[in-house]
RONUTOR-244201 format. One record per residue: residue number from 1; residue in one letter; y, z, x of N, C-alpha, C, CB in turn. Coordinates in pm, whole numbers, plus 50000, padded with zeros to 5 digits. Glycine has a CB too. Layout:
RONUTOR-244201
NUM	A	Y	Z	X	Y	Z	X	Y	Z	X	Y	Z	X $
...
***
This chain:
RONUTOR-244201
1	X	48139	50091	49718	48264	50130	49652	48350	50209	49750	48236	50214	49524 $
2	X	48476	50179	49755	48567	50256	49838	48609	50377	49761	48689	50174	49883 $
3	X	48580	50493	49809	48621	50612	49741	48745	50666	49808	48510	50717	49738 $
4	X	48846	50694	49730	48973	50734	49787	49033	50844	49705	49067	50616	49798 $
5	X	49115	50924	49767	49191	51023	49692	49336	50996	49718	49154	51169	49731 $
6	X	49407	50955	49615	49544	50917	49636	49615	50930	49506	49556	50776	49693 $
7	X	49728	50996	49495	49783	51030	49366	49925	50985	49348	49775	51174	49346 $
8	X	49955	50932	49228	50089	50896	49187	50106	50949	49047	50113	50742	49196 $
9	X	50205	50902	48977	50220	50944	48839	50097	50906	48760	50345	50883	48776 $
10	X	50038	50793	48794	49910	50755	48738	49820	50720	48855	49923	50637	48638 $
11	X	49696	50681	48830	49609	50642	48939	49571	50497	48926	49485	50728	48942 $
12	X	49541	50436	49039	49514	50297	49038	49377	50267	49088	49614	50225	49117 $
13	X	49351	50138	49134	49219	50107	49168	49197	50008	49280	49157	50061	49054 $
14	X	49019	49993	49426	48964	49880	49498	48833	49852	49430	48947	49908	49652 $
15	X	48813	49733	49366	48691	49710	49296	48582	49774	49375	48664	49561	49274 $
16	X	48605	49784	49503	48514	49860	49586	48580	49988	49629	48471	49779	49707 $
17	X	48693	50026	49576	48761	50145	49626	48798	50240	49515	48884	50106	49703 $
18	X	48753	50362	49523	48789	50459	49421	48926	50514	49451	48686	50572	49414 $
19	X	49016	50507	49354	49155	50549	49374	49188	50667	49286	49252	50434	49347 $
20	X	49203	50784	49347	49251	50897	49270	49390	50932	49314	49158	51018	49284 $
21	X	49443	50854	49407	49578	50879	49451	49624	50757	49526	49587	51007	49539 $
22	X	49720	50682	49473	49761	50557	49534	49883	50573	49620	49787	50455	49429 $
23	X	49923	50463	49680	50035	50465	49772	50155	50532	49711	50070	50326	49815 $
24	X	50206	50632	49777	50323	50704	49728	50436	50684	49825	50293	50854	49709 $
25	X	50544	50629	49779	50657	50606	49867	50769	50700	49830	50704	50461	49860 $
26	X	50855	50727	49922	50964	50816	49892	51095	50766	49943	50938	50950	49948 $
27	X	51200	50830	49900	51332	50784	49935	51378	50844	50064	51429	50817	49826 $
28	X	51350	50963	50097	51382	51032	50221	51500	50978	50297	51268	51029	50307 $
29	X	51539	51038	50401	51643	50985	50487	51782	51017	50441	51629	50840	50499 $
30	X	51799	51042	50313	51929	51086	50265	52031	50975	50263	51980	51199	50348 $
31	X	52145	51001	50209	52250	50901	50200	52379	50952	50259	52272	50859	50058 $
32	X	52475	50864	50278	52604	50898	50334	52710	50843	50240	52622	50843	50478 $
33	X	52788	50933	50181	52887	50890	50084	52989	50795	50144	52957	51009	50025 $
34	X	53006	50801	50276	53104	50717	50342	53043	50587	50394	53169	50792	50457 $
35	X	52912	50568	50375	52845	50450	50426	52864	50331	50334	52697	50478	50445 $
36	X	52809	50217	50375	52820	50095	50294	52743	50110	50164	52770	49973	50371 $
37	X	52779	50037	50061	52704	50045	49935	52563	49991	49955	52776	49966	49824 $
38	X	52467	50037	49875	52329	49991	49892	52317	49842	49864	52236	50069	49800 $
39	X	52232	49776	49941	52205	49634	49919	52108	49620	49802	52147	49568	50047 $
40	X	52084	49496	49761	51988	49472	49653	51849	49519	49693	51985	49323	49616 $
41	X	51811	49498	49819	51680	49547	49864	51674	49699	49863	51649	49495	50004 $
42	X	51784	49765	49900	51788	49911	49893	51764	49957	49749	51923	49964	49944 $
43	X	51824	49886	49654	51811	49926	49514	51672	49894	49457	51918	49857	49432 $
44	X	51608	49792	49512	51473	49757	49466	51368	49852	49523	51438	49614	49505 $
45	X	51397	49910	49639	51298	49993	49708	51253	50109	49620	51356	50047	49840 $
46	X	51124	50136	49624	51073	50247	49546	50923	50239	49526	51141	50252	49413 $
47	X	50878	50332	49451	50737	50342	49415	50728	50326	49264	50674	50477	49463 $
48	X	50639	50236	49218	50629	50203	49076	50483	50202	49033	50696	50068	49048 $
49	X	50460	50232	48905	50326	50224	48850	50328	50157	48714	50264	50363	48840 $
50	X	50222	50081	48683	50216	50016	48554	50085	49943	48535	50331	49920	48538 $
51	X	50090	49833	48459	49971	49754	48430	50005	49606	48432	49912	49792	48294 $
52	X	49903	49525	48458	49919	49380	48452	49895	49334	48309	49821	49309	48550 $
53	X	49923	49207	48285	49900	49150	48153	49751	49156	48117	49950	49006	48147 $
54	X	49665	49157	48217	49521	49169	48195	49471	49311	48194	49448	49093	48300 $
55	X	49564	49407	48184	49530	49549	48175	49460	49602	48300	49442	49572	48055 $
56	X	49507	49558	48415	49471	49624	48540	49576	49731	48569	49460	49520	48659 $
57	X	49533	49846	48616	49630	49943	48665	49685	49895	48798	49567	50084	48678 $
58	X	49817	49909	48818	49876	49870	48945	49970	49979	48995	49952	49736	48931 $
59	X	49974	49991	49127	50067	50080	49195	50142	49996	49297	49993	50202	49264 $
60	X	50274	49998	49288	50358	49907	49365	50447	49986	49460	50444	49819	49271 $
61	X	50454	49939	49583	50548	49992	49681	50642	49879	49720	50474	50050	49805 $
62	X	50771	49903	49712	50870	49808	49761	50954	49880	49866	50960	49751	49644 $
63	X	50960	49826	49987	51039	49886	50094	51174	49818	50106	50963	49878	50227 $
64	X	51267	49886	50168	51402	49835	50184	51408	49715	50278	51494	49944	50234 $
65	X	51298	49689	50348	51288	49572	50436	51249	49445	50359	51187	49598	50546 $
66	X	51204	49461	50235	51150	49350	50158	50999	49345	50156	51202	49222	50211 $
67	X	50932	49425	50240	50786	49432	50236	50743	49501	50105	50729	49510	50361 $
68	X	50637	49451	50045	50585	49515	49925	50432	49514	49927	50638	49444	49798 $
69	X	50376	49612	49859	50232	49626	49843	50204	49656	49696	50175	49739	49936 $
70	X	50100	49594	49642	50055	49624	49507	49905	49647	49510	50092	49511	49408 $
71	X	49865	49770	49482	49723	49803	49472	49683	49788	49325	49692	49948	49525 $
72	X	49572	49717	49298	49534	49694	49159	49387	49727	49135	49562	49550	49120 $
73	X	49361	49759	49006	49227	49797	48967	49153	49688	48891	49232	49920	48883 $
74	X	49040	49723	48831	48958	49623	48761	49025	49569	48637	48824	49684	48723 $
75	X	48993	49445	48603	49045	49379	48485	49004	49455	48359	48995	49234	48478 $
76	X	49100	49475	48269	49071	49539	48142	49050	49689	48147	48953	49479	48085 $
77	X	49089	49752	48258	49066	49897	48274	49194	49966	48322	48949	49924	48374 $
78	X	49291	49982	48234	49422	50035	48276	49419	50179	48323	49518	50023	48165 $
79	X	49313	50253	48291	49304	50393	48337	49195	50412	48441	49279	50485	48218 $
80	X	49141	50304	48494	49032	50313	48592	49078	50380	48720	48977	50175	48623 $
81	X	48987	50453	48782	49015	50516	48910	48949	50438	49024	48967	50661	48910 $
82	X	48946	50307	49013	48894	50222	49119	49003	50127	49167	48770	50144	49071 $
83	X	48986	50081	49290	49074	49979	49346	48992	49852	49365	49137	50026	49483 $
84	X	49042	49743	49314	48973	49615	49334	49034	49535	49448	48975	49533	49206 $
85	X	49166	49545	49466	49229	49468	49571	49373	49510	49594	49224	49323	49539 $
86	X	49438	49436	49682	49577	49465	49716	49653	49335	49736	49586	49552	49842 $
87	X	49776	49332	49688	49867	49221	49716	49969	49269	49818	49938	49170	49586 $
88	X	50004	49182	49911	50103	49217	50012	50191	49095	50037	50036	49265	50143 $
89	X	50315	49119	50072	50406	49009	50103	50540	49060	50150	50424	48919	49982 $
90	X	50628	48968	50183	50766	48999	50219	50857	48921	50126	50795	48965	50370 $
91	X	50964	48986	50081	51055	48919	49990	51199	48952	50017	51021	48955	49850 $
92	X	51286	48904	49930	51428	48931	49940	51481	48955	49799	51505	48812	50010 $
93	X	51599	49014	49792	51655	49049	49662	51802	49015	49657	51634	49198	49633 $
94	X	51849	48988	49536	51990	48965	49510	52019	49002	49367	52029	48818	49538 $
95	X	52126	49078	49345	52155	49123	49210	52045	49214	49160	52172	49004	49115 $
96	X	51977	49173	49054	51866	49251	49000	51735	49173	49004	51896	49293	48857 $
97	X	51725	49076	49097	51603	48997	49109	51546	49008	49250	51630	48850	49075 $
98	X	51414	48996	49259	51340	49004	49384	51245	48885	49386	51263	49142	49400 $
99	X	51233	48818	49500	51144	48702	49508	51072	48698	49641	51223	48572	49486 $
100	X	50952	48641	49639	50870	48629	49758	50782	48507	49748	50786	48755	49780 $
101	X	50775	48429	49855	50685	48314	49862	50567	48338	49955	50762	48191	49908 $
102	X	50551	48463	50000	50446	48492	50099	50337	48584	50045	50507	48553	50222 $
103	X	50328	48600	49914	50228	48691	49857	50087	48650	49897	50241	48695	49705 $
104	X	50007	48749	49934	49866	48727	49960	49788	48831	49879	49832	48737	50114 $
105	X	49698	48785	49795	49617	48872	49712	49478	48882	49773	49610	48820	49564 $
106	X	49445	49000	49828	49315	49022	49890	49230	49103	49794	49329	49094	50029 $
107	X	49124	49041	49742	49035	49106	49648	48910	49151	49722	48999	49010	49530 $
108	X	48892	49282	49733	48780	49336	49810	48648	49322	49734	48806	49483	49843 $
109	X	48654	49319	49602	48532	49303	49523	48477	49162	49534	48559	49337	49377 $
110	X	48564	49063	49516	48520	48922	49520	48522	48863	49659	48609	48839	49430 $
111	X	48577	48938	49755	48590	48893	49894	48665	48759	49901	48451	48879	49960 $
112	X	48782	48757	49835	48868	48640	49836	49009	48678	49879	48870	48573	49696 $
113	X	49080	48580	49930	49221	48598	49966	49298	48478	49913	49239	48614	50121 $
114	X	49393	48503	49821	49461	48395	49751	49611	48404	49770	49427	48399	49602 $
115	X	49676	48297	49821	49822	48300	49838	49894	48271	49707	49864	48197	49945 $
116	X	50019	48313	49702	50099	48288	49584	50244	48324	49604	50043	48364	49467 $
117	X	50317	48329	49495	50460	48364	49497	50486	48466	49387	50550	48237	49479 $
118	X	50582	48553	49413	50617	48659	49318	50765	48652	49288	50578	48800	49374 $
119	X	50800	48666	49161	50940	48680	49121	50950	48800	49028	50994	48548	49052 $
120	X	51050	48884	49052	51059	49009	48977	51203	49039	48938	51002	49125	49057 $
121	X	51216	49119	48834	51344	49181	48801	51327	49331	48817	51391	49143	48655 $
122	X	51434	49398	48855	51425	49543	48877	51555	49610	48837	51392	49573	49025 $
123	X	51544	49740	48817	51661	49823	48789	51647	49951	48870	51675	49852	48637 $
124	X	51753	49995	48932	51751	50110	49021	51687	50231	48954	51892	50145	49065 $
125	X	51580	50281	49017	51508	50400	48971	51461	50388	48826	51597	50522	48986 $
126	X	51430	50264	48783	51382	50245	48645	51255	50161	48638	51491	50181	48562 $
127	X	51259	50037	48687	51141	49952	48672	51141	49840	48775	51136	49893	48531 $
128	X	51022	49779	48790	51002	49661	48874	50897	49577	48801	50957	49698	49023 $
129	X	50941	49468	48737	50853	49384	48655	50843	49246	48720	50906	49373	48508 $
130	X	50722	49194	48734	50702	49073	48814	50614	48970	48746	50643	49109	48948 $
131	X	50640	48844	48780	50553	48730	48748	50497	48676	48878	50631	48619	48669 $
132	X	50370	48637	48876	50302	48588	48995	50244	48450	48966	50192	48686	49042 $
133	X	50265	48356	49056	50207	48222	49046	50124	48196	49171	50318	48113	49030 $
134	X	49994	48175	49153	49904	48154	49267	49888	48006	49299	49768	48217	49238 $
135	X	49863	47977	49425	49825	47842	49464	49697	47807	49389	49805	47831	49620 $
136	X	49696	47692	49324	49583	47654	49241	49612	47662	49093	49466	47741	49273 $
137	X	49724	47729	49057	49768	47726	48919	49753	47853	48839	49698	47623	48851 $
138	X	49675	47950	48885	49659	48075	48810	49789	48155	48811	49543	48159	48870 $
139	X	49811	48234	48707	49931	48317	48697	49893	48459	48656	50031	48256	48596 $
140	X	49985	48550	48676	49966	48689	48635	50105	48751	48622	49876	48768	48739 $
141	X	50112	48869	48564	50238	48941	48555	50209	49089	48540	50323	48889	48436 $
142	X	50308	49171	48573	50292	49315	48551	50428	49378	48520	50229	49381	48675 $
143	X	50421	49493	48456	50538	49576	48430	50511	49713	48489	50569	49585	48275 $
144	X	50605	49764	48569	50583	49891	48638	50708	49977	48633	50542	49866	48785 $
145	X	50689	50106	48613	50799	50203	48603	50814	50280	48733	50776	50299	48487 $
146	X	50937	50319	48761	50970	50392	48883	50907	50531	48882	51123	50403	48899 $
147	X	50865	50577	49000	50815	50713	49017	50904	50788	49116	50668	50712	49065 $
148	X	50944	50908	49079	51029	50987	49166	50953	51050	49281	51098	51094	49087 $
149	X	50824	51022	49293	50753	51056	49417	50817	50984	49535	50603	51018	49406 $
150	X	50887	50876	49506	50960	50802	49610	51062	50891	49680	51030	50681	49549 $
151	X	51107	50998	49617	51212	51082	49671	51161	51192	49763	51291	51143	49559 $
152	X	51030	51210	49772	50976	51319	49852	50994	51293	50002	50829	51341	49819 $
153	X	50987	51400	50081	51013	51392	50225	50883	51393	50305	51103	51507	50270 $
154	X	50855	51291	50386	50734	51290	50468	50753	51369	50597	50694	51146	50501 $
155	X	50642	51404	50663	50649	51466	50796	50517	51443	50868	50681	51618	50786 $
156	X	50523	51427	50998	50401	51409	51078	50318	51536	51073	50436	51373	51224 $
157	X	50383	51652	51070	50309	51778	51065	50221	51785	50940	50407	51896	51066 $
158	X	50271	51735	50827	50192	51744	50704	50078	51644	50702	50280	51722	50584 $
159	X	50095	51528	50763	49991	51425	50757	49884	51445	50865	50053	51286	50772 $
160	X	49913	51524	50968	49817	51545	51077	49692	51617	51025	49882	51628	51191 $
161	X	49575	51573	51073	49450	51636	51033	49333	51540	51041	49462	51691	50893 $
162	X	49217	51587	50994	49095	51506	50990	49066	51464	50846	48975	51584	51049 $
163	X	49024	51339	50828	49003	51283	50695	48865	51218	50685	49112	51181	50662 $
164	X	48807	51227	50567	48688	51150	50533	48729	51044	50432	48573	51241	50475 $
165	X	48684	50920	50454	48729	50816	50363	48657	50685	50384	48875	50795	50378 $
166	X	48733	50575	50373	48674	50443	50381	48771	50342	50442	48631	50396	50242 $
167	X	48712	50237	50495	48786	50124	50551	48746	50000	50473	48757	50106	50705 $
168	X	48844	49935	50411	48818	49815	50331	48883	49693	50396	48869	49833	50186 $
169	X	48811	49584	50394	48862	49454	50440	48796	49347	50355	48835	49431	50594 $
170	X	48837	49224	50370	48785	49118	50285	48635	49098	50303	48857	48988	50314 $
171	X	48582	49137	50420	48439	49117	50444	48355	49241	50420	48418	49070	50583 $
172	X	48413	49345	50359	48331	49460	50325	48404	49593	50328	48216	49467	50417 $
173	X	48331	49696	50288	48384	49832	50282	48288	49924	50354	48406	49878	50134 $
174	X	48342	50011	50439	48259	50106	50513	48315	50247	50498	48251	50067	50661 $
175	X	48224	50344	50507	48267	50482	50520	48341	50497	50652	48145	50579	50513 $
176	X	48442	50580	50655	48522	50596	50778	48567	50740	50794	48643	50502	50776 $
177	X	48578	50781	50919	48638	50910	50954	48769	50882	51026	48541	50997	51042 $
178	X	48872	50953	50989	49006	50929	51041	49064	51059	51094	49099	50869	50932 $
179	X	49129	51052	51210	49197	51168	51267	49341	51130	51301	49123	51221	51393 $
180	X	49435	51214	51262	49576	51197	51297	49621	51323	51370	49665	51170	51171 $
181	X	49670	51307	51493	49712	51422	51573	49854	51463	51538	49701	51391	51722 $
182	X	49892	51579	51587	50027	51630	51561	50134	51546	51630	50038	51775	51606 $
183	X	50093	51463	51727	50188	51374	51794	50194	51236	51730	50152	51361	51940 $
184	X	50108	51213	51628	50107	51084	51560	50005	50985	51612	50240	51024	51569 $
185	X	49912	51029	51698	49804	50941	51743	49699	50930	51632	49739	50993	51876 $
186	X	49649	50808	51611	49551	50783	51504	49422	50731	51565	49608	50681	51401 $
187	X	49308	50782	51517	49178	50727	51557	49091	50716	51434	49110	50814	51665 $
188	X	49011	50609	51431	48926	50579	51316	48791	50534	51366	48990	50471	51225 $
189	X	48684	50576	51295	48549	50534	51332	48464	50520	51208	48484	50634	51430 $
190	X	48371	50421	51209	48278	50401	51099	48135	50411	51151	48302	50265	51029 $
191	X	48037	50439	51065	47897	50444	51109	47848	50312	51164	47808	50486	50995 $
192	X	47910	50202	51123	47868	50071	51170	47917	50034	51308	47912	49969	51076 $
193	X	47991	50123	51372	48035	50099	51509	48177	50053	51525	47948	50000	51570 $
194	X	48250	50041	51417	48392	50007	51426	48470	50127	51474	48446	49957	51291 $
195	X	48556	50106	51570	48648	50211	51613	48786	50149	51630	48599	50278	51747 $
196	X	48887	50227	51595	49025	50179	51603	49115	50294	51644	49071	50118	51467 $
197	X	49222	50260	51711	49321	50361	51750	49460	50308	51728	49303	50401	51897 $
198	X	49553	50398	51712	49690	50354	51690	49786	50469	51681	49697	50272	51565 $
199	X	49897	50445	51615	50002	50546	51603	50057	50544	51461	50116	50521	51705 $
200	X	50114	50658	51422	50181	50670	51294	50311	50745	51316	50091	50742	51188 $
201	X	50416	50702	51251	50545	50769	51263	50624	50751	51136	50624	50717	51384 $
202	X	50730	50826	51121	50806	50825	50997	50880	50694	50980	50904	50940	50995 $
203	X	50871	50637	50859	50953	50524	50822	51096	50574	50802	50899	50453	50693 $
204	X	51199	50492	50832	51336	50541	50821	51376	50585	50681	51430	50435	50866 $
205	X	51313	50529	50579	51349	50562	50442	51224	50586	50359	51435	50450	50379 $
206	X	51230	50680	50271	51124	50703	50175	51013	50791	50225	51067	50574	50133 $
207	X	50925	50827	50134	50809	50909	50166	50699	50818	50220	50758	50989	50039 $
208	X	50731	50751	50330	50648	50644	50385	50635	50663	50535	50707	50503	50352 $
209	X	50522	50619	50588	50497	50619	50732	50475	50476	50779	50374	50708	50768 $
210	X	50518	50446	50902	50483	50320	50968	50356	50344	51048	50600	50269	51059 $
211	X	50265	50249	51047	50137	50267	51116	50096	50139	51187	50028	50311	51018 $
212	X	50031	50154	51302	49967	50041	51370	49825	50082	51405	50047	49998	51498 $
213	X	49732	49987	51394	49591	50010	51425	49538	49895	51508	49508	50028	51295 $
214	X	49480	49927	51622	49416	49827	51708	49266	49839	51689	49456	49847	51860 $
215	X	49204	49731	51641	49064	49734	51602	48973	49686	51714	49043	49649	51478 $
216	X	48858	49751	51725	48759	49716	51826	48671	49600	51784	48674	49834	51857 $
217	X	48572	49571	51868	48492	49449	51853	48408	49446	51726	48401	49434	51971 $
218	X	48365	49560	51673	48278	49562	51557	48354	49590	51427	48169	49666	51576 $
219	X	48483	49567	51430	48569	49597	51315	48617	49472	51244	48688	49679	51360 $
220	X	48666	49487	51121	48747	49380	51063	48867	49355	51153	48792	49415	50916 $
221	X	48912	49234	51161	49025	49200	51249	48997	49243	51393	49155	49267	51199 $
222	X	48874	49219	51438	48832	49262	51572	48927	49210	51679	48690	49213	51601 $
223	X	48967	49299	51769	49053	49263	51880	49199	49249	51845	49007	49137	51939 $
224	X	49236	49278	51722	49374	49263	51680	49441	49398	51655	49382	49178	51554 $
225	X	49573	49398	51668	49653	49513	51628	49726	49477	51499	49755	49554	51740 $
226	X	49695	49549	51393	49758	49528	51264	49862	49637	51240	49652	49525	51151 $
227	X	49969	49601	51172	50075	49697	51144	50102	49703	50994	50204	49660	51221 $
228	X	50154	49815	50950	50184	49829	50808	50242	49964	50777	50060	49806	50726 $
229	X	50203	50017	50661	50264	50140	50611	50159	50229	50547	50375	50108	50511 $
230	X	50190	50357	50544	50097	50456	50490	50173	50559	50408	50019	50525	50604 $
231	X	50098	50627	50322	50154	50736	50244	50056	50852	50242	50188	50690	50100 $
232	X	50108	50970	50216	50026	51090	50213	50073	51177	50098	50033	51168	50347 $
233	X	49976	51230	50022	50007	51316	49909	49959	51457	49943	49940	51263	49777 $
234	X	50053	51546	49972	50018	51679	50022	49940	51762	49921	50144	51753	50062 $
235	X	49964	51742	49792	49896	51823	49691	49746	51795	49686	49958	51798	49554 $
236	X	49705	51672	49719	49564	51635	49713	49503	51609	49851	49547	51512	49627 $
237	X	49586	51603	49955	49536	51569	50088	49495	51425	50101	49421	51656	50123 $
238	X	49551	51338	50017	49511	51198	50013	49600	51112	50100	49513	51147	49870 $
239	X	49537	51025	50178	49606	50936	50272	49567	50793	50242	49572	50972	50419 $
240	X	49665	50703	50241	49640	50560	50218	49723	50479	50316	49674	50519	50071 $
241	X	49662	50382	50382	49735	50297	50475	49692	50152	50456	49712	50341	50621 $
242	X	49788	50062	50454	49762	49918	50453	49822	49858	50579	49820	49849	50324 $
243	X	49738	49791	50658	49784	49728	50782	49746	49581	50778	49722	49799	50908 $
244	X	49836	49496	50826	49815	49352	50815	49852	49280	50945	49897	49295	50700 $
245	X	49802	49158	50957	49851	49068	51060	49985	49009	51013	49747	48954	51091 $
246	X	50062	48947	51102	50197	48901	51064	50200	48807	50944	50261	48833	51179 $
247	X	50099	48722	50928	50099	48627	50816	50000	48667	50707	50066	48488	50867 $
248	X	49951	48792	50711	49863	48848	50609	49727	48780	50603	49928	48840	50474 $
249	X	49687	48713	50711	49552	48656	50716	49449	48769	50719	49535	48564	50839 $
250	X	49481	48876	50791	49394	48993	50799	49466	49111	50734	49355	49026	50947 $
251	X	49397	49176	50642	49452	49293	50572	49344	49400	50568	49501	49256	50427 $
252	X	49377	49522	50610	49283	49633	50599	49347	49746	50520	49238	49682	50739 $
253	X	49264	49815	50447	49307	49931	50369	49225	50052	50415	49289	49906	50214 $
254	X	49293	50157	50458	49229	50280	50502	49261	50388	50399	49276	50323	50646 $
255	X	49157	50452	50348	49172	50558	50249	49103	50683	50299	49114	50514	50112 $
256	X	49165	50798	50278	49102	50920	50323	49150	51043	50249	49124	50937	50467 $
257	X	49067	51146	50250	49104	51276	50195	49089	51378	50308	49015	51315	50071 $
258	X	49189	51460	50325	49189	51557	50435	49076	51657	50417	49325	51631	50444 $
259	X	49003	51681	50527	48889	51775	50524	48940	51920	50521	48797	51753	50649 $
***
């Protein structure tokens, strides 16, 4: 089981990952009254929480770039503090709709990765509701409400430290130790011999960090550098990062609680 500490308005779930604090995104960066009006992607961006039609708890991150992440818990357990898997993809928005044909659903419990498409409607700082159609014919849907945790301000100084946690990938879950330096250098190690290094820095918008991790020979995605996004909840010391290959063939989830 992946044990994690990560907090939002509600908590979500990795069938192998314990979630007490999920990805938290923020608005940060501020606005300029004289600047251009926000685009549809700007308006969709945010942090949302809700449930699927099958009563899985979900925590959704939508970035202004169109990248999105959805962490979900076990079927039929809307208040569960476990993570079963994560969906990731890139999309675009127009008006009040968001669509993506690149969704990849990585289930850590079943060790499966399933492609699909997502279509959603959203309202600024209110909701993000989606329908999902998977290759093979299966469907799903969720309704999620906006969280104002999206408005909080991130900093490298606050995220720097030593963490105890876990590393999840499609082929398994391991205990992991994570260190983030005051300069944004990242190092990760597991008892099984996986070691990874990388960098973390502030995302231009929101309570979000950009992260890259280069994995060693005994790791998931061995020999590859995966990139993605991370969040940190200062009240609980909880850190969550999702890093992927460009086409989402490889997806890793790093969870940790500051020591």
